C-alpha positions, -999 to +999 in steps of 0.1 A: +363+451-214+361+415-204+389+409-178+402+374-169+426+367-140+448+337-146+464+318-116+487+289-125+490+265-095+510+234-087+505+216-053+492+248-037+464+233-016+477+246+018+481+282+007+460+290-024+430+298-002+447+331+009+451+341-028+416+332-036+403+352-006+424+382-018+408+380-052+373+376-037+380+408-017+387+429-048+368+462-050+363+455-087+351+419-090+340+421-126+364+395-138+366+359-146+390+338-126+408+309-143+430+287-121+452+263-140+459+231-121+494+222-134+494+185-125+489+189-087+489+158-065+476+175-033+440+184-041+446+220-053+418+218-078+394+206-050+403+236-029+395+259-058+362+241-066+352+244-029+360+281-030+339+285-062+309+267-045+312+290-015+313+321-038+286+317-065+287+354-072+322+350-087+331+334-121+356+307-112+369+280-135+395+253-130+415+243-161+440+213-162+474+215-178+495+183-176+527+199-191+547+210-161+559+245-160+548+280-151+551+292-186+530+263-200+504+266-173+501+304-176+499+302-214+471+276-212+451+298-189+456+329-210+446+312-242+416+295-225+404+328-213+408+344-247+388+316-264+361+322-238+359+359-248+383+377-226+397+409-241+421+417-213+442+394-191+459+396-157+481+371-140+490+365-104+504+333-087+489+309-062+512+321-034+505+358-039+481+384-024+469+410-048+460+443-031+423+450-027+423+476-056+444+454-079+419+447-106+405+482-104+440+497-109+446+473-138+414+483-154+423+519-152+459+512-164+446+498-196+435+532-207+471+541-214+489+507-217+485+474-234+510+456-211+510+466-174+540+457-152+528+460-116+547+465-084+558+435-063+561+437-025+570+410+000+542+394+020+543+404+056+525+373+070+552+347+064+576+355+092+603+372+071+622+398+092+615+434+082+651+441+073+652+411+049+620+424+033+637+457+029+668+442+013+646+422-010+628+453-021+661+471-027+675+442-047+644+442-069+648+479-076+685+474-085+676+444-107+650+465-125+675+492-133+702+467-144+676+450-167+677+480-190+714+474-197+714+436-195+727+421-228+699+396-229+674+424-231+688+440-262+660+434-286+663+444-323+636+469-333+624+475-297+602+505-295+610+512-259+633+502-230+631+469-210+607+470-181+609+443-155+576+427-150+570+399-125+548+372-139+527+373-107+517+409-113+513+414-151+484+424-173+481+425-210+454+428-237+444+396-254+452+410-288+488+419-278+493+386-260+485+367-292+506+390-314+536+385-291+532+347-291+523+345-254+543+331-225+569+305-237+556+271-226+586+264-204+595+253-169+603+278-143+639+266-140+645+270-178+632+304-187+619+335-170+587+335-190+577+370-178+609+385-192+605+366-224+570+380-229+580+416-222+608+413-247+585+398-273+562+428-268+588+455-272+592+454-310+554+455-314+543+485-293+555+512-270+523+510-250+538+491-221+551+502-188+553+500-150+524+510-127+534+514-091+498+515-080+492+480-093+504+460-062+508+423-055+524+410-023+546+380-032+557+350-012+591+350+005+592+312+008+622+309-015+641+334+007+632+313+038+643+281+021+674+292+002+685+323+020+686+358+005+718+355-016+708+323-033+673+335-040+687+366-057+710+344-077+680+323-088+662+354-101+694+367-117+694+343-147+692+312-125+728+316-114+717+296-084+702+263-096+688+241-067+679+205-073+644+212-061+627+244-073+591+238-062+594+252-027+563+247-006 
């Protein structure tokens, strides 16, 4: 198995270091790291290159993608990794902290699954009150259950039920990624590219599912900027659509 970890990034220079450190601290470091610089103007790529120079034991590469959008950037990184020989792919985002056993749990999960939907927990280092983190976790649980009945997730010929899979904690075999057509090359405000990929996979195989032991701690910066209700509206089919979506 040749595992690649893809991290799309746009103007993440102040915070991507924490994500890179979390990846450097993985118990299983037998992976290739591909950071996709999605047109950053703040020196994000320079931060990543400095990290790579300080960690010569890791395989770190920066790839540029000028087309703005999380879907476009993630797809570029996935396809770049496949072309370089990766057989298995994992994605997290530049404001997230994968748990120390993240890659090890992903590697184990591929024994039974071809698409792994991991567990997303709120970061505890960003100042969000404990009760708000609890509400956020509860809302995600409800959204995951509702997703099974959501009309937009009714896929003809699906071989299994819908499984909510956050793009920042998702893993997939290279072969299945290509068969499914990959992430749609879209902007974050247009399409939830993670949902689209899961629904593209469902008619192809039943070897997909949720793994609670594959954990990533996600940023709460949208909650802090927009409030809890508006943030939940954003993730619920973009019912809340702010003028500025790139919260930093």
